[in-house]
PDB file of N, H, CA, C and O in Angstrom:
ATOM      1  N   UNK A   1       7.696 168.694  86.478  1.00  0.00           N
ATOM      2  CA  UNK A   1       8.581 167.683  85.748  1.00  0.00           C
ATOM      3  C   UNK A   1       8.991 166.785  86.820  1.00  0.00           C
ATOM      4  O   UNK A   1       9.314 167.188  87.937  1.00  0.00           O
ATOM      5  N   UNK A   2       8.973 165.541  86.456  1.00  0.00           N
ATOM      6  H   UNK A   2       8.711 165.215  85.548  1.00  0.00           H
ATOM      7  CA  UNK A   2       9.215 164.275  87.183  1.00  0.00           C
ATOM      8  C   UNK A   2      10.721 164.149  87.118  1.00  0.00           C
ATOM      9  O   UNK A   2      11.268 164.087  86.017  1.00  0.00           O
ATOM     10  N   UNK A   3      11.383 164.111  88.181  1.00  0.00           N
ATOM     11  H   UNK A   3      10.939 164.161  89.076  1.00  0.00           H
ATOM     12  CA  UNK A   3      12.928 163.858  88.239  1.00  0.00           C
ATOM     13  C   UNK A   3      13.139 162.737  89.203  1.00  0.00           C
ATOM     14  O   UNK A   3      12.291 162.417  90.036  1.00  0.00           O
ATOM     15  N   UNK A   4      14.332 162.134  89.060  1.00  0.00           N
ATOM     16  H   UNK A   4      15.021 162.395  88.384  1.00  0.00           H
ATOM     17  CA  UNK A   4      14.686 160.914  89.890  1.00  0.00           C
ATOM     18  C   UNK A   4      15.558 161.503  91.053  1.00  0.00           C
ATOM     19  O   UNK A   4      16.252 162.500  90.852  1.00  0.00           O
ATOM     20  N   UNK A   5      15.516 160.879  92.267  1.00  0.00           N
ATOM     21  H   UNK A   5      14.953 160.070  92.430  1.00  0.00           H
ATOM     22  CA  UNK A   5      16.403 161.255  93.323  1.00  0.00           C
ATOM     23  C   UNK A   5      17.534 160.233  93.463  1.00  0.00           C
ATOM     24  O   UNK A   5      17.263 159.039  93.586  1.00  0.00           O
ATOM     25  N   UNK A   6      18.753 160.661  93.447  1.00  0.00           N
ATOM     26  H   UNK A   6      18.973 161.631  93.347  1.00  0.00           H
ATOM     27  CA  UNK A   6      19.839 159.799  93.555  1.00  0.00           C
ATOM     28  C   UNK A   6      20.121 159.580  95.094  1.00  0.00           C
ATOM     29  O   UNK A   6      20.469 160.484  95.853  1.00  0.00           O
ATOM     30  N   UNK A   7      19.942 158.361  95.427  1.00  0.00           N
ATOM     31  H   UNK A   7      19.660 157.627  94.810  1.00  0.00           H
ATOM     32  CA  UNK A   7      20.187 158.062  96.793  1.00  0.00           C
ATOM     33  C   UNK A   7      21.221 156.956  96.902  1.00  0.00           C
ATOM     34  O   UNK A   7      20.918 155.764  96.945  1.00  0.00           O
ATOM     35  N   UNK A   8      22.501 157.442  96.944  1.00  0.00           N
ATOM     36  H   UNK A   8      22.748 158.410  96.909  1.00  0.00           H
ATOM     37  CA  UNK A   8      23.810 156.631  97.012  1.00  0.00           C
ATOM     38  C   UNK A   8      23.727 155.655  95.863  1.00  0.00           C
ATOM     39  O   UNK A   8      23.831 154.447  96.073  1.00  0.00           O
ATOM     40  N   UNK A   9      23.544 156.144  94.672  1.00  0.00           N
ATOM     41  H   UNK A   9      23.459 157.126  94.502  1.00  0.00           H
ATOM     42  CA  UNK A   9      23.622 155.396  93.420  1.00  0.00           C
ATOM     43  C   UNK A   9      22.286 154.694  93.180  1.00  0.00           C
ATOM     44  O   UNK A   9      22.193 153.980  92.181  1.00  0.00           O
ATOM     45  N   UNK A  10      21.295 154.824  93.964  1.00  0.00           N
ATOM     46  H   UNK A  10      21.371 155.404  94.775  1.00  0.00           H
ATOM     47  CA  UNK A  10      20.037 154.135  93.697  1.00  0.00           C
ATOM     48  C   UNK A  10      18.987 155.258  93.231  1.00  0.00           C
ATOM     49  O   UNK A  10      18.702 156.149  94.031  1.00  0.00           O
ATOM     50  N   UNK A  11      18.469 155.236  92.095  1.00  0.00           N
ATOM     51  H   UNK A  11      18.700 154.512  91.445  1.00  0.00           H
ATOM     52  CA  UNK A  11      17.493 156.299  91.616  1.00  0.00           C
ATOM     53  C   UNK A  11      16.149 155.839  92.015  1.00  0.00           C
ATOM     54  O   UNK A  11      15.653 154.782  91.625  1.00  0.00           O
ATOM     55  N   UNK A  12      15.569 156.707  92.834  1.00  0.00           N
ATOM     56  H   UNK A  12      15.973 157.565  93.150  1.00  0.00           H
ATOM     57  CA  UNK A  12      14.299 156.581  93.427  1.00  0.00           C
ATOM     58  C   UNK A  12      13.277 157.610  92.858  1.00  0.00           C
ATOM     59  O   UNK A  12      13.647 158.751  92.579  1.00  0.00           O
ATOM     60  N   UNK A  13      12.023 157.212  92.690  1.00  0.00           N
ATOM     61  H   UNK A  13      11.723 156.286  92.916  1.00  0.00           H
ATOM     62  CA  UNK A  13      11.044 158.146  92.177  1.00  0.00           C
ATOM     63  C   UNK A  13      10.809 159.134  93.406  1.00  0.00           C
ATOM     64  O   UNK A  13      10.987 158.770  94.568  1.00  0.00           O
ATOM     65  N   UNK A  14      10.400 160.399  93.054  1.00  0.00           N
ATOM     66  H   UNK A  14      10.256 160.695  92.109  1.00  0.00           H
ATOM     67  CA  UNK A  14      10.091 161.255  93.992  1.00  0.00           C
ATOM     68  C   UNK A  14       8.969 160.854  94.983  1.00  0.00           C
ATOM     69  O   UNK A  14       9.023 161.116  96.185  1.00  0.00           O
ATOM     70  N   UNK A  15       7.976 160.216  94.400  1.00  0.00           N
ATOM     71  H   UNK A  15       7.932 160.003  93.424  1.00  0.00           H
ATOM     72  CA  UNK A  15       6.844 159.710  95.191  1.00  0.00           C
ATOM     73  C   UNK A  15       7.220 158.827  96.267  1.00  0.00           C
ATOM     74  O   UNK A  15       6.659 158.937  97.358  1.00  0.00           O
ATOM     75  N   UNK A  16       8.181 157.895  96.052  1.00  0.00           N
ATOM     76  H   UNK A  16       8.636 157.806  95.166  1.00  0.00           H
ATOM     77  CA  UNK A  16       8.706 157.012  97.124  1.00  0.00           C
ATOM     78  C   UNK A  16       9.408 157.783  98.193  1.00  0.00           C
ATOM     79  O   UNK A  16       9.191 157.511  99.373  1.00  0.00           O
ATOM     80  N   UNK A  17      10.287 158.785  97.826  1.00  0.00           N
ATOM     81  H   UNK A  17      10.463 159.005  96.867  1.00  0.00           H
ATOM     82  CA  UNK A  17      10.845 159.593  98.939  1.00  0.00           C
ATOM     83  C   UNK A  17       9.926 160.343  99.652  1.00  0.00           C
ATOM     84  O   UNK A  17      10.137 160.548 100.847  1.00  0.00           O
ATOM     85  N   UNK A  18       8.774 160.859  99.016  1.00  0.00           N
ATOM     86  H   UNK A  18       8.603 160.692  98.045  1.00  0.00           H
ATOM     87  CA  UNK A  18       7.769 161.648  99.738  1.00  0.00           C
ATOM     88  C   UNK A  18       6.949 160.768 100.571  1.00  0.00           C
ATOM     89  O   UNK A  18       6.493 161.228 101.618  1.00  0.00           O
ATOM     90  N   UNK A  19       6.688 159.472 100.211  1.00  0.00           N
ATOM     91  H   UNK A  19       7.059 159.098  99.361  1.00  0.00           H
ATOM     92  CA  UNK A  19       6.024 158.505 101.046  1.00  0.00           C
ATOM     93  C   UNK A  19       6.847 158.215 102.229  1.00  0.00           C
ATOM     94  O   UNK A  19       6.234 158.145 103.294  1.00  0.00           O
ATOM     95  N   UNK A  20       8.201 158.021 102.248  1.00  0.00           N
ATOM     96  H   UNK A  20       8.700 158.077 101.382  1.00  0.00           H
ATOM     97  CA  UNK A  20       9.005 157.683 103.240  1.00  0.00           C
ATOM     98  C   UNK A  20       9.025 158.912 104.278  1.00  0.00           C
ATOM     99  O   UNK A  20       8.917 158.759 105.495  1.00  0.00           O
ATOM    100  N   UNK A  21       9.167 160.072 103.677  1.00  0.00           N
ATOM    101  H   UNK A  21       9.254 160.196 102.688  1.00  0.00           H
ATOM    102  CA  UNK A  21       9.073 161.306 104.600  1.00  0.00           C
ATOM    103  C   UNK A  21       7.696 161.465 105.263  1.00  0.00           C
ATOM    104  O   UNK A  21       7.677 161.708 106.469  1.00  0.00           O
ATOM    105  N   UNK A  22       6.595 161.356 104.616  1.00  0.00           N
ATOM    106  H   UNK A  22       6.610 161.159 103.635  1.00  0.00           H
ATOM    107  CA  UNK A  22       5.326 161.235 105.177  1.00  0.00           C
ATOM    108  C   UNK A  22       5.219 160.235 106.179  1.00  0.00           C
ATOM    109  O   UNK A  22       4.576 160.504 107.193  1.00  0.00           O
ATOM    110  N   UNK A  23       5.769 159.084 106.045  1.00  0.00           N
ATOM    111  H   UNK A  23       6.291 158.865 105.221  1.00  0.00           H
ATOM    112  CA  UNK A  23       5.590 158.118 107.132  1.00  0.00           C
ATOM    113  C   UNK A  23       6.353 158.588 108.498  1.00  0.00           C
ATOM    114  O   UNK A  23       5.910 158.278 109.604  1.00  0.00           O
ATOM    115  N   UNK A  24       7.370 159.252 108.348  1.00  0.00           N
ATOM    116  H   UNK A  24       7.730 159.504 107.450  1.00  0.00           H
ATOM    117  CA  UNK A  24       8.100 159.857 109.500  1.00  0.00           C
ATOM    118  C   UNK A  24       7.202 160.809 110.191  1.00  0.00           C
ATOM    119  O   UNK A  24       6.967 160.737 111.397  1.00  0.00           O
ATOM    120  N   UNK A  25       6.664 161.776 109.333  1.00  0.00           N
ATOM    121  H   UNK A  25       6.855 161.834 108.353  1.00  0.00           H
ATOM    122  CA  UNK A  25       5.537 162.826 109.791  1.00  0.00           C
ATOM    123  C   UNK A  25       4.513 162.133 110.456  1.00  0.00           C
ATOM    124  O   UNK A  25       4.144 162.482 111.578  1.00  0.00           O
ATOM    125  N   UNK A  26       4.016 161.167 109.851  1.00  0.00           N
ATOM    126  H   UNK A  26       4.316 160.883 108.941  1.00  0.00           H
ATOM    127  CA  UNK A  26       2.739 160.298 110.320  1.00  0.00           C
ATOM    128  C   UNK A  26       3.097 159.760 111.791  1.00  0.00           C
ATOM    129  O   UNK A  26       2.386 159.934 112.781  1.00  0.00           O
ATOM    130  N   UNK A  27       4.269 159.106 111.763  1.00  0.00           N
ATOM    131  H   UNK A  27       4.846 158.964 110.958  1.00  0.00           H
ATOM    132  CA  UNK A  27       4.654 158.561 113.110  1.00  0.00           C
ATOM    133  C   UNK A  27       4.653 159.738 114.200  1.00  0.00           C
ATOM    134  O   UNK A  27       4.027 159.576 115.248  1.00  0.00           O
ATOM    135  N   UNK A  28       5.275 160.783 113.977  1.00  0.00           N
ATOM    136  H   UNK A  28       5.783 160.914 113.126  1.00  0.00           H
ATOM    137  CA  UNK A  28       5.267 161.769 114.857  1.00  0.00           C
ATOM    138  C   UNK A  28       3.882 162.402 115.258  1.00  0.00           C
ATOM    139  O   UNK A  28       3.665 162.716 116.428  1.00  0.00           O
ATOM    140  N   UNK A  29       3.019 162.568 114.337  1.00  0.00           N
ATOM    141  H   UNK A  29       3.195 162.313 113.386  1.00  0.00           H
ATOM    142  CA  UNK A  29       1.677 162.974 114.584  1.00  0.00           C
ATOM    143  C   UNK A  29       1.037 162.018 115.461  1.00  0.00           C
ATOM    144  O   UNK A  29       0.517 162.375 116.518  1.00  0.00           O
ATOM    145  N   UNK A  30       1.056 160.739 115.040  1.00  0.00           N
ATOM    146  H   UNK A  30       1.478 160.449 114.181  1.00  0.00           H
ATOM    147  CA  UNK A  30       0.366 159.566 115.840  1.00  0.00           C
ATOM    148  C   UNK A  30       0.882 159.510 117.284  1.00  0.00           C
ATOM    149  O   UNK A  30       0.111 159.212 118.196  1.00  0.00           O
ATOM    150  N   UNK A  31       2.272 159.812 117.521  1.00  0.00           N
ATOM    151  H   UNK A  31       2.898 160.054 116.780  1.00  0.00           H
ATOM    152  CA  UNK A  31       2.707 159.758 118.893  1.00  0.00           C
ATOM    153  C   UNK A  31       2.096 160.968 119.693  1.00  0.00           C
ATOM    154  O   UNK A  31       1.726 160.907 120.866  1.00  0.00           O
ATOM    155  N   UNK A  32       2.049 162.019 118.924  1.00  0.00           N
ATOM    156  H   UNK A  32       2.349 162.069 117.972  1.00  0.00           H
ATOM    157  CA  UNK A  32       1.456 163.349 119.680  1.00  0.00           C
ATOM    158  C   UNK A  32       0.085 163.035 119.972  1.00  0.00           C
ATOM    159  O   UNK A  32      -0.311 163.270 121.113  1.00  0.00           O
ATOM    160  N   UNK A  33      -0.759 162.508 119.071  1.00  0.00           N
ATOM    161  H   UNK A  33      -0.437 162.317 118.143  1.00  0.00           H
ATOM    162  CA  UNK A  33      -2.168 162.286 119.275  1.00  0.00           C
ATOM    163  C   UNK A  33      -2.375 161.231 120.397  1.00  0.00           C
ATOM    164  O   UNK A  33      -3.316 161.346 121.182  1.00  0.00           O
ATOM    165  N   UNK A  34      -1.502 160.218 120.468  1.00  0.00           N
ATOM    166  H   UNK A  34      -0.737 160.125 119.830  1.00  0.00           H
ATOM    167  CA  UNK A  34      -1.455 159.231 121.403  1.00  0.00           C
ATOM    168  C   UNK A  34      -1.157 159.843 122.888  1.00  0.00           C
ATOM    169  O   UNK A  34      -1.758 159.429 123.879  1.00  0.00           O
ATOM    170  N   UNK A  35      -0.275 160.759 122.935  1.00  0.00           N
ATOM    171  H   UNK A  35       0.213 161.096 122.130  1.00  0.00           H
ATOM    172  CA  UNK A  35       0.316 161.411 124.005  1.00  0.00           C
ATOM    173  C   UNK A  35      -0.777 162.232 124.719  1.00  0.00           C
ATOM    174  O   UNK A  35      -0.939 162.206 125.939  1.00  0.00           O
ATOM    175  N   UNK A  36      -1.599 163.048 123.757  1.00  0.00           N
ATOM    176  H   UNK A  36      -1.467 163.069 122.766  1.00  0.00           H
ATOM    177  CA  UNK A  36      -2.616 163.831 124.335  1.00  0.00           C
ATOM    178  C   UNK A  36      -3.981 163.197 124.346  1.00  0.00           C
ATOM    179  O   UNK A  36      -5.022 163.821 124.550  1.00  0.00           O
ATOM    180  N   UNK A  37      -3.893 161.923 124.113  1.00  0.00           N
ATOM    181  H   UNK A  37      -3.047 161.416 123.947  1.00  0.00           H
ATOM    182  CA  UNK A  37      -5.162 161.014 124.296  1.00  0.00           C
ATOM    183  C   UNK A  37      -6.334 161.441 123.384  1.00  0.00           C
ATOM    184  O   UNK A  37      -7.501 161.379 123.771  1.00  0.00           O
ATOM    185  N   UNK A  38      -5.981 161.870 122.177  1.00  0.00           N
ATOM    186  H   UNK A  38      -5.033 161.921 121.863  1.00  0.00           H
ATOM    187  CA  UNK A  38      -7.000 162.317 121.250  1.00  0.00           C
ATOM    188  C   UNK A  38      -7.656 161.127 120.476  1.00  0.00           C
ATOM    189  O   UNK A  38      -8.633 161.317 119.752  1.00  0.00           O
ATOM    190  N   UNK A  39      -7.088 159.887 120.650  1.00  0.00           N
ATOM    191  H   UNK A  39      -6.295 159.733 121.239  1.00  0.00           H
ATOM    192  CA  UNK A  39      -7.806 158.810 120.004  1.00  0.00           C
ATOM    193  C   UNK A  39      -9.014 158.233 120.693  1.00  0.00           C
ATOM    194  O   UNK A  39      -9.692 157.331 120.201  1.00  0.00           O
ATOM    195  N   UNK A  40      -9.255 158.817 121.893  1.00  0.00           N
ATOM    196  H   UNK A  40      -8.705 159.549 122.293  1.00  0.00           H
ATOM    197  CA  UNK A  40     -10.480 158.480 122.478  1.00  0.00           C
ATOM    198  C   UNK A  40     -11.764 158.994 121.817  1.00  0.00           C
ATOM    199  O   UNK A  40     -12.857 158.458 122.004  1.00  0.00           O
ATOM    200  N   UNK A  41     -11.545 160.198 120.935  1.00  0.00           N
ATOM    201  H   UNK A  41     -10.657 160.633 120.783  1.00  0.00           H
ATOM    202  CA  UNK A  41     -12.604 160.736 120.181  1.00  0.00           C
ATOM    203  C   UNK A  41     -12.755 160.030 118.900  1.00  0.00           C
ATOM    204  O   UNK A  41     -13.767 160.300 118.253  1.00  0.00           O
ATOM    205  N   UNK A  42     -11.851 159.097 118.380  1.00  0.00           N
ATOM    206  H   UNK A  42     -11.029 158.878 118.906  1.00  0.00           H
ATOM    207  CA  UNK A  42     -11.867 158.399 117.174  1.00  0.00           C
ATOM    208  C   UNK A  42     -12.639 156.983 117.342  1.00  0.00           C
ATOM    209  O   UNK A  42     -12.430 156.217 118.283  1.00  0.00           O
ATOM    210  N   UNK A  43     -13.508 156.762 116.355  1.00  0.00           N
ATOM    211  H   UNK A  43     -13.678 157.385 115.591  1.00  0.00           H
ATOM    212  CA  UNK A  43     -14.280 155.668 116.373  1.00  0.00           C
ATOM    213  C   UNK A  43     -13.493 154.373 115.868  1.00  0.00           C
ATOM    214  O   UNK A  43     -13.602 153.268 116.401  1.00  0.00           O
ATOM    215  N   UNK A  44     -12.820 154.613 114.951  1.00  0.00           N
ATOM    216  H   UNK A  44     -12.731 155.511 114.519  1.00  0.00           H
ATOM    217  CA  UNK A  44     -11.969 153.437 114.285  1.00  0.00           C
ATOM    218  C   UNK A  44     -10.607 153.906 114.029  1.00  0.00           C
ATOM    219  O   UNK A  44     -10.326 154.507 112.992  1.00  0.00           O
ATOM    220  N   UNK A  45      -9.718 153.635 114.985  1.00  0.00           N
ATOM    221  H   UNK A  45      -9.946 153.146 115.827  1.00  0.00           H
ATOM    222  CA  UNK A  45      -8.423 154.003 115.073  1.00  0.00           C
ATOM    223  C   UNK A  45      -7.606 153.785 113.724  1.00  0.00           C
ATOM    224  O   UNK A  45      -6.974 154.684 113.168  1.00  0.00           O
ATOM    225  N   UNK A  46      -7.696 152.539 113.293  1.00  0.00           N
ATOM    226  H   UNK A  46      -8.209 151.808 113.745  1.00  0.00           H
ATOM    227  CA  UNK A  46      -6.945 152.192 112.003  1.00  0.00           C
ATOM    228  C   UNK A  46      -7.290 153.001 110.765  1.00  0.00           C
ATOM    229  O   UNK A  46      -6.455 153.507 110.016  1.00  0.00           O
ATOM    230  N   UNK A  47      -8.775 153.079 110.611  1.00  0.00           N
ATOM    231  H   UNK A  47      -9.453 152.668 111.220  1.00  0.00           H
ATOM    232  CA  UNK A  47      -9.174 153.935 109.578  1.00  0.00           C
ATOM    233  C   UNK A  47      -8.780 155.314 109.665  1.00  0.00           C
ATOM    234  O   UNK A  47      -8.395 155.929 108.671  1.00  0.00           O
ATOM    235  N   UNK A  48      -8.863 155.847 110.851  1.00  0.00           N
ATOM    236  H   UNK A  48      -9.176 155.348 111.659  1.00  0.00           H
ATOM    237  CA  UNK A  48      -8.369 157.203 111.120  1.00  0.00           C
ATOM    238  C   UNK A  48      -6.911 157.442 110.749  1.00  0.00           C
ATOM    239  O   UNK A  48      -6.545 158.483 110.202  1.00  0.00           O
ATOM    240  N   UNK A  49      -6.085 156.433 111.070  1.00  0.00           N
ATOM    241  H   UNK A  49      -6.382 155.588 111.514  1.00  0.00           H
ATOM    242  CA  UNK A  49      -4.582 156.451 110.990  1.00  0.00           C
ATOM    243  C   UNK A  49      -4.384 156.389 109.273  1.00  0.00           C
ATOM    244  O   UNK A  49      -3.562 157.147 108.758  1.00  0.00           O
ATOM    245  N   UNK A  50      -5.046 155.609 108.575  1.00  0.00           N
ATOM    246  H   UNK A  50      -5.714 154.993 108.993  1.00  0.00           H
ATOM    247  CA  UNK A  50      -4.959 155.540 107.133  1.00  0.00           C
ATOM    248  C   UNK A  50      -5.262 156.937 106.460  1.00  0.00           C
ATOM    249  O   UNK A  50      -4.536 157.481 105.627  1.00  0.00           O
ATOM    250  N   UNK A  51      -6.481 157.441 106.969  1.00  0.00           N
ATOM    251  H   UNK A  51      -7.071 156.999 107.645  1.00  0.00           H
ATOM    252  CA  UNK A  51      -6.938 158.805 106.419  1.00  0.00           C
ATOM    253  C   UNK A  51      -5.879 159.753 106.866  1.00  0.00           C
ATOM    254  O   UNK A  51      -5.527 160.559 106.004  1.00  0.00           O
ATOM    255  N   UNK A  52      -5.351 159.824 107.917  1.00  0.00           N
ATOM    256  H   UNK A  52      -5.637 159.170 108.617  1.00  0.00           H
ATOM    257  CA  UNK A  52      -4.297 160.847 108.325  1.00  0.00           C
ATOM    258  C   UNK A  52      -3.164 160.662 107.463  1.00  0.00           C
ATOM    259  O   UNK A  52      -2.641 161.634 106.918  1.00  0.00           O
ATOM    260  N   UNK A  53      -2.753 159.518 107.300  1.00  0.00           N
ATOM    261  H   UNK A  53      -3.178 158.728 107.743  1.00  0.00           H
ATOM    262  CA  UNK A  53      -1.552 159.293 106.189  1.00  0.00           C
ATOM    263  C   UNK A  53      -1.767 159.865 104.794  1.00  0.00           C
ATOM    264  O   UNK A  53      -0.904 160.506 104.194  1.00  0.00           O
ATOM    265  N   UNK A  54      -2.912 159.602 104.348  1.00  0.00           N
ATOM    266  H   UNK A  54      -3.612 159.080 104.836  1.00  0.00           H
ATOM    267  CA  UNK A  54      -3.403 160.131 102.990  1.00  0.00           C
ATOM    268  C   UNK A  54      -3.361 161.530 103.016  1.00  0.00           C
ATOM    269  O   UNK A  54      -2.829 162.150 102.095  1.00  0.00           O
ATOM    270  N   UNK A  55      -3.880 162.103 104.001  1.00  0.00           N
ATOM    271  H   UNK A  55      -4.312 161.600 104.749  1.00  0.00           H
ATOM    272  CA  UNK A  55      -3.987 163.489 104.121  1.00  0.00           C
ATOM    273  C   UNK A  55      -2.626 164.109 104.188  1.00  0.00           C
ATOM    274  O   UNK A  55      -2.361 165.077 103.475  1.00  0.00           O
ATOM    275  N   UNK A  56      -1.726 163.577 105.039  1.00  0.00           N
ATOM    276  H   UNK A  56      -1.941 162.791 105.618  1.00  0.00           H
ATOM    277  CA  UNK A  56      -0.352 164.128 105.102  1.00  0.00           C
ATOM    278  C   UNK A  56       0.479 164.001 103.778  1.00  0.00           C
ATOM    279  O   UNK A  56       1.281 164.869 103.436  1.00  0.00           O
ATOM    280  N   UNK A  57       0.232 162.849 103.048  1.00  0.00           N
ATOM    281  H   UNK A  57      -0.420 162.143 103.327  1.00  0.00           H
ATOM    282  CA  UNK A  57       0.838 162.560 101.982  1.00  0.00           C
ATOM    283  C   UNK A  57       0.380 163.585 100.829  1.00  0.00           C
ATOM    284  O   UNK A  57       1.224 163.967 100.018  1.00  0.00           O
ATOM    285  N   UNK A  58      -0.732 163.958 100.762  1.00  0.00           N
ATOM    286  H   UNK A  58      -1.418 163.648 101.421  1.00  0.00           H
ATOM    287  CA  UNK A  58      -1.281 164.858  99.977  1.00  0.00           C
ATOM    288  C   UNK A  58      -0.703 166.226 100.238  1.00  0.00           C
ATOM    289  O   UNK A  58      -0.376 166.923  99.277  1.00  0.00           O
ATOM    290  N   UNK A  59      -0.562 166.643 101.434  1.00  0.00           N
ATOM    291  H   UNK A  59      -0.828 166.078 102.215  1.00  0.00           H
ATOM    292  CA  UNK A  59       0.080 167.710 101.827  1.00  0.00           C
ATOM    293  C   UNK A  59       1.569 167.884 101.378  1.00  0.00           C
ATOM    294  O   UNK A  59       2.015 168.931 100.909  1.00  0.00           O
ATOM    295  N   UNK A  60       2.264 166.767 101.570  1.00  0.00           N
ATOM    296  H   UNK A  60       1.901 165.917 101.951  1.00  0.00           H
ATOM    297  CA  UNK A  60       3.680 166.738 101.297  1.00  0.00           C
ATOM    298  C   UNK A  60       3.846 166.715  99.658  1.00  0.00           C
ATOM    299  O   UNK A  60       4.684 167.449  99.134  1.00  0.00           O
ATOM    300  N   UNK A  61       3.140 165.976  98.990  1.00  0.00           N
ATOM    301  H   UNK A  61       2.459 165.380  99.415  1.00  0.00           H
ATOM    302  CA  UNK A  61       3.152 166.063  97.524  1.00  0.00           C
ATOM    303  C   UNK A  61       2.771 167.323  96.950  1.00  0.00           C
ATOM    304  O   UNK A  61       3.091 167.601  95.794  1.00  0.00           O
ATOM    305  N   UNK A  62       2.022 168.210  97.773  1.00  0.00           N
ATOM    306  H   UNK A  62       1.762 167.985  98.712  1.00  0.00           H
ATOM    307  CA  UNK A  62       1.594 169.491  97.089  1.00  0.00           C
ATOM    308  C   UNK A  62       2.693 170.515  97.465  1.00  0.00           C
ATOM    309  O   UNK A  62       3.028 171.361  96.635  1.00  0.00           O
ATOM    310  N   UNK A  63       3.223 170.468  98.607  1.00  0.00           N
ATOM    311  H   UNK A  63       2.951 169.781  99.281  1.00  0.00           H
ATOM    312  CA  UNK A  63       4.090 171.509  99.087  1.00  0.00           C
ATOM    313  C   UNK A  63       5.634 171.169  98.539  1.00  0.00           C
ATOM    314  O   UNK A  63       6.217 172.062  97.925  1.00  0.00           O
ATOM    315  N   UNK A  64       6.231 170.018  98.735  1.00  0.00           N
ATOM    316  H   UNK A  64       5.756 169.293  99.234  1.00  0.00           H
ATOM    317  CA  UNK A  64       7.509 169.856  98.391  1.00  0.00           C
ATOM    318  C   UNK A  64       7.889 170.074  96.855  1.00  0.00           C
ATOM    319  O   UNK A  64       8.972 170.621  96.648  1.00  0.00           O
ATOM    320  N   UNK A  65       7.146 169.721  95.808  1.00  0.00           N
ATOM    321  H   UNK A  65       6.266 169.277  95.977  1.00  0.00           H
ATOM    322  CA  UNK A  65       7.518 170.141  94.543  1.00  0.00           C
ATOM    323  C   UNK A  65       7.665 171.584  94.402  1.00  0.00           C
ATOM    324  O   UNK A  65       8.588 172.011  93.709  1.00  0.00           O
ATOM    325  N   UNK A  66       6.873 172.373  94.971  1.00  0.00           N
ATOM    326  H   UNK A  66       6.123 172.027  95.534  1.00  0.00           H
ATOM    327  CA  UNK A  66       6.997 173.801  94.912  1.00  0.00           C
ATOM    328  C   UNK A  66       8.026 174.340  95.588  1.00  0.00           C
ATOM    329  O   UNK A  66       8.436 175.426  95.180  1.00  0.00           O
ATOM    330  N   UNK A  67       8.609 173.784  96.641  1.00  0.00           N
ATOM    331  H   UNK A  67       8.275 172.901  96.972  1.00  0.00           H
ATOM    332  CA  UNK A  67       9.734 174.156  97.376  1.00  0.00           C
ATOM    333  C   UNK A  67      10.960 173.756  96.664  1.00  0.00           C
ATOM    334  O   UNK A  67      11.885 174.556  96.518  1.00  0.00           O
ATOM    335  N   UNK A  68      11.008 172.463  96.183  1.00  0.00           N
ATOM    336  H   UNK A  68      10.257 171.813  96.302  1.00  0.00           H
ATOM    337  CA  UNK A  68      12.374 171.871  95.614  1.00  0.00           C
ATOM    338  C   UNK A  68      12.492 172.265  94.133  1.00  0.00           C
ATOM    339  O   UNK A  68      13.631 172.474  93.716  1.00  0.00           O
ATOM    340  N   UNK A  69      11.525 172.384  93.344  1.00  0.00           N
ATOM    341  H   UNK A  69      10.600 172.214  93.683  1.00  0.00           H
ATOM    342  CA  UNK A  69      11.622 172.637  91.897  1.00  0.00           C
ATOM    343  C   UNK A  69      11.408 173.964  91.524  1.00  0.00           C
ATOM    344  O   UNK A  69      11.465 174.290  90.338  1.00  0.00           O
TER     345      UNK A  69
END
């Protein structure tokens, strides 16, 4: 069931909240990958980052509704 999230009187769709949460997780993962120099194994860094974001967003949208609802 799709519900709205009340954020200080502003009703947001859950997808927007999940995208913002995923962006934070994505930033953290990118910093870790940069710190361990894992990007030297990646052919196209931007494409890899987009794919990583989509994978993380899929994981968040799969896990969070099962935890919250």
